[in-house]
N, C-alpha and C positions, 0 to 999 in steps of 0.2 A: 323185351328187352327186363321184362319184369320174372322170366325164369333166369335171365343171368345175375339180376341183383340177389336173385335168390343162393345160389350157387356162388358167390361170394362169400371169402371166408376170411374172417379178420382179426390180427394180433396187433403186436404191442410192441415198439422198440423197446429193448431191456439196455441195449448196451451198441456203441460205436468206436472203431478202432482203425481211423485210416478208413480204406476200402470194405472192409469187415463189421458187418452186421448182423447182432444175436437177435430174434428176436421173439416172445411168448405166444403162445397160442391155447386158448385155454382147453379146447377140444378139437380132433380132426386138422393133424398136424398135417402140411401138406409133404410130399413125396421131394424128392430129391429130385435137382434140375427142375422144378417150378420156379416161374417167374413170379417174383413180388415186388406190387406197388408203391411205394411212399413216397410224402412229400404233399406241400399244400394243393397241389393239382396232380399228383399222382406221375410225379415228371420221371421220380429217380424205380431205377428199375434196380431188383437187387435177385440174383440165382442163388438158390440156396447149395450149398455143397457138402454140407453134411447135418445130421441130427442129434441132436447132443443130448438130449433124453425126451420123456414122452410129450413133452411141449415145449423145446427151446429146439427151435434151428440155426445152423450160420447160414449166411450168407454170404457172397462176391457181390460190390455194388457193380452196375456196369456203366455209372454217371457219377460226377462229381457229391460226393457226399454233405456238401454245406447246405446247410438248415436244417440237416433232422437231429433229433433229438429227442432223449428217454421218454418212453410214455405215447410217441407219434404212434397213429393209428396205420396198419399195411395192410393192403388188400392182395388177396390168393383169390384166382380166376381159378386156377386148375390147369391154366394152360404153359407149353413150355416157351422160350424163345423162338419166334417164327422170323423167317424172310420170303420177299416174293420171288416167284421162278416164272419161269415163261417168257413168250419172243419178248414180252413188254421192256423188258430189265437192259438188255441188250444195246451197248449204244451209252451206258449209265452209268454215276461212278454210286455208290452207296457206304453208308456207315453198319456198324455191326447189327441194329436194327434194323436196318432195312430201306432205311431213310435215305433218301439221294440226298445229297451233298455238291451236286453240279453246277446250282442258280436254276435247275429246271422245273417241269410242273411236276410234282407227287405225283406216283403211281397207285393207278387207283383200280378197284377190282380184280388186281394180278391174283392167282393163286399163294396162298402163303403156307409155307412146310417146315418143322420141326429141325432144330440146327443138327440134334441128338439123332444119326444115325447109329446102324451096325454098318460092317465091313459087307461085300459082297460075299454070299457064300460060295464056297469053295467047289463048288458042281456050277455056277453059273460063270463063272472064270474063263477065260481064253488060256487052253494052251500052248496056241501056237507065239512064238517068238516071233517079230517084225521090229525091222530096224526102222527108226524114225528122222527122216532125215532132213534136215536145220540148214542147208545151203550155205553152211561155213566149214568151210576148207578142216583146218585141224580137228575140229570135235567130228564130223564124218567120215576122216580117214583113219585116227589113230581111238577117238571114244563115243562110236561108234553108241547112241541114243536110242531106248529101248520104246519101244507104241505100247503106252498104258504101263511103262517104268516109272521110273523116281530117279531124278541126276540132281547129285546137288554141287553147286560154286560152290568150291571154298578158298576164301581169299579176306585178309586182312582190310581197311578200311583204304578207300580208294584206289584201286589194281582195277577197277571197270568191272564189278559185279551187274548194278545195274543198266551199264549198256549194254551189257554182253544180252542180259534180258530183253531189252528194249527191242533188239535187233532179231532175236527170237519169235516177238508177238510180231513183228513185222513180215517176216516170213513165213511164219503161219499161218496168218492172215492172206499173203501174197498167194502162194504156193497151193493153199486147198482149202477146204469148203467146211474146215474144222471151224472151232471158237475159239479164239484166249481171254482169257479169265488172268486179270493181274490183282493176288492181295498180299497189302500192304500191311506188314504187319507190324508197330514198332519202329516205323521210318519217318522221314522228316515230313513234315506238309509241305517243304518248298518242293522234293522228289513228287509226289503226288501232283501238286500244280501243273508242274515241266510236262510230267508224265502224259499228263489229261491232255493240257494245250499242247504235247508237242504231235500224240499220235490223232486231236481233230487236224491240227494242220496238212498232215499225211494223209488223212481219210479212211482212218484205220479201224475207227470206232466203231464201224459198220458191223462189225465182226467183234466184238470185243466188250467185255461186263468187269469190270472195277471196283474193289472191294478194299476199304483203308482201318485199322486202325492205327491212328497217327499216335507220335512217343508222348505228345502232351495227356494221351486219353487216361482212365488211370487203367491198373494192369488188369481189371475181369475183360472189359472193351478187348483189350489188345490180345488176352488171355484165348476168349470165343470168336474172333474174325475167320480163321480157318475153316474154323466149322462152319459156318456163313457163307465163307466161300466156296466146301464142298458141296454143302448143300444145293446153290446153284447150280454146279458144275455136275450134280449126280443126277440132275433136270434132264441136261440135255444129253449126255449118255444113253438114260434108262429110257426118256418118254421122246427124243425126238430121233435117238440113236446117229448123233453128231459124236465126232471126236472134238477132244477139248483139250486144251494146251495150257494145261495152270501153272501158273509162276507165282514163286510165293518170294517174298523180297522183306526180311530173312527171318527164316527159320528159329533162329538163334534168338530172336524175340520175342518167339513164343514161346520157347523154353527160360528164357527172363521173367517172361511175366508171370510164369506157374510158378518161378522161384520166388517173384518178390508174393503172388496168393499165398502159399507155402508158406510161409515166414506171415504175414499176418493173421495165417489159419493156427500159428503156435506150433508148425509140426517142426522136429528136431530135424535139421539140416543136413544131410548130407556131405559128400568127398567136396573139398572146394567152397563149401553153401549152397550147391545144386540142393532142388527139392530131392525129399525121397521119392516120391512118383514119377520122378521125369521120365522111362521108360516106358511107364505105362500110357500117361500123358499123350506122348508124341508117339506110340502104336494107336492109340484111339485115332489119331490124324491121320497118318502113315496110310494105315490098313482100308483107310476106307478110296485109297488113289489105287485104281485097278483095271484092267483091262479084262470087261465081261464082254457076250456076245453081240451083246447089241451097240458096244463104241467102246471108248478108251479114254482115260485123261492119264494124260502122261506128263508128270509135272515134274518144272525146273526149281530148284531152290537153293537163291543165295545163302551161302550162310558163315558167318560172318566168324570167324577164327580167332576169340583171344590173344592177346600177343603171337599170335599166327604161331600156334601151340596145335598141334595136328592129336596132341595125347589126352584135350582138356575133354573132359566128360560129356559135354554136348557135343562136343566134333565127333567124339567116341559112338555115342548112342545114333547121333543121324548117319552116319556111314554105316553101321548095322543095314537099314532099309533102303538101302538107295542100290541101284543096277549099276548106276555109273557115277565119277567121281572127275569134277574138273578140277584142279586146281591151280588157283591164278597166282603170280606170281609177280612181289615186288619188285625184283633185278629185272625179269623182262618188260615190265612197265617200265622201268629205269632204261633201259636200255633203246625203249619205241615200239618194241614188236609186241603189236598190238593183233587179235589180243593177247592178253597177256598169258597165256598160258603154256603151264610147267610141262612138258610132253608126256615126260618122262615120271613124274609123280600124279600122275593123272590115269584114269585105270577104267575099264568099261567091261562087267562081264557078258556081252554080247559079242567081244570083242574073239568068238572062234570059229574054226572051219566053217562048220556047223551048223551057222547063224548065217555069216556074211560071207561066205565061201574062201575055195582056196586061195584065190589069185589075190583077193584083199586081204586074207589071212596074214599073208607070207609076204606081200608088202610093207605090210604095217609092222612085221616085225621085224625086218631091212631096217625101215626108219629107225625105232628104237632101239637098234642095234650100232646105226650110224652116229644118231645124236649121244647115246651113251659113251662111244668111243672119242667122240670130241670134246665129254662132259673129263673124261679121263686126260689126256690131253691137254685141257686146257692149261694147267698149272706149268706143264713143260713148258710148255707156248709164254706163259706170265716169265716164267725164268730165263731160257733160252734165245727163244725168237722161233720164229715159224720156220727160219729157215736151218736148222739141226735138226728136224725131225725127216724121216723119211718119204720116199718117192710117195710111198704106200700109203702112210698115215697124213701126207701131203694130199691126198685127193682124200682122206675121208675129210680130213676136216674144209677141205674146197665142198665137198657134197654138203655134210650138217650143215655149213653158214646158206648155202643155199635154199636148202629145205626151211631151215630157221622163219628166212626173210619169205619165202613161198607161204609158207601160213598166215604171215599177214595174211590182213582183209581188208579192204574200204567198208566202214558200213554205213548203211542207211542213216543208220542214227546218230550218226556224229557228218553227216556232207555237211552240213551247216555251219560245224566250227573248221572241219579239216578245208574244206572247198574239195575233196574229192569226192566223185561220184562213185555212190556203193553198188557194190557189187557178189551178188546172187551164186554159188557156184555148187553145179551139179555133181553128185558121187564118183561118176567117170570119168570126166574133167579134171577132179582133185585127185584120181590114182592115175590118168595117165600123165598128168603132171610129173606127180613125186618121184611115177616108173621113169620116165625120160634122163629125171635129176640123176636118179640114182646111175644111167646106165651110163652117163658123164655125156650125154648131148649136146649140153650147153657150156662145157667143158669151158669155152674161152670165152663166155660172155660173164660183165661184172655183174659180184654179189648183188648192186643197186638195183639193178634190172628184172630182181625178183619181189623185189620189196614193193608192199599195197599194189599189188596186181592182181586179178579173177584169175581166168583161166592161164596156161601157160605159153600160151600163142603171142600175148601180152607182153611176154618177157622179150620177145625179139624187137618187138615195134622201142620199148623202152628202153632196151641198150642202144637202139639208132641214135632214139633222140638227143644220149648220154651225150655218143659221142659225137654228134653233131655240135651240141652245148659245149664238150671241150674242144674243139677242134675254132669254131667260133673264140674261144675265148684263149687259145694261143694264137690263132689270127692276131688278137686285138692286142696282144701280149707283147706280139712281134714290131707290129707296128708300131705304139708307143718306144720298144724301143730305138727303131730309128730314126724314130721325132724324135728324140733322147740326145740321138748320135748327132743329128742335122744339127742343133742348136748349141750342143757345146762350141765348136771351135768359132761359129760366128761370138759367142757372149767371151770369150774368151779375147777374141779382137778390141770387142767394144772397152775391156776393163783397158786395152793397151800392152796385154802378155801374151809373144811371138808363139804360133801355134809351132807345135811341133811335129814334123812332116810323117817322119817318121810314124 
């Protein structure tokens, strides 16, 4: 303990501006990324971002700075921010400091690792391109994800990003021996609460770790929680040789936190007010997500798109790191087609014959072509009606509408709200269904038979139920009509009017 006290370097606060604190050291100025401790009980942590001169450093507070004042003593112990790693962290929820926030027992004696690490070198990365199967038809068929790659979920507010991420967690835990990590950056406290208890009730916490830097926390905490999550994920990949599914909700909030930090630091803003170092900051985080010889970290990141503008610098910079882009559409959500994926705007670098195979590639191309033709015909249908189209075009529309509905899927994550049992569909079954729709095998079935089903065989069952329901309602209508006819003459007699026999 005495040795620890001797290694402590003391400084004093010379200014506090929001979350930014300037500290003066008489000698032995601490290095960048070191953690400083201030406040009456050293409860406020400050990470050094820059050295202003030989005596002054500038740092960002990771806690609220209430109570800090000029002249206050600051301690430097020569450490960086560290978080616990190991088997003990599974099934728990943490904050940026690695403290448990799920009302459970605090974790003791776990190994602590610093959050700032370098990406794996090129010689350690795997050169194989493998597909990560999700069990969601629309993604596996048209936007195949890369094992160890990064996929972006692009969409505005309220189009289903968090629901899709929750479903992916469920499928990862159920179908593989991997581990899921959920990192909430700048999201609502309510969402974290709902997700934690939802996963607990579903029994999925046993293979899951959660980290949250909520939107009410200082920008410093939101800016570093992603690095903390990656340190934990790297342990499972490198030490336990397990595959990790890292879900980040929302990567835009990470960029936003960096923008706040940059503004407070006094840096000149770049285009649209973003920080000039946005590309570098994002790369430091994204490049640590990789597929190595020991295991893979596959990341799916929700990306909030400001004003649904895909040319926004935040969206553009994020695009450059991704191997797949899943674009969620408000129009699809409005039509009730969930998951509300815009199948034509979404794209994957894995969709090549060399990786997914010739049959899958050709099918995906044919599906895209059919959907694109339908999109072009929509204006004509709106103006002139479906009857004015040629027989060939009507067939295209018929196939496209059936495909759109076949790509909807009941989720395990929404069972309690929709009352429909969730379904995961294998890639072979999804491809088989698409091929049979394109070959007009189900030409006579109504479109509604393909809505919210799993495998294609369910369409026949659903069509039978729909027909039964329709015939039952027709019979009911006929009986009602007959009853009304019988009642009418009697009523006329009562009223004293003669009944017209003719």
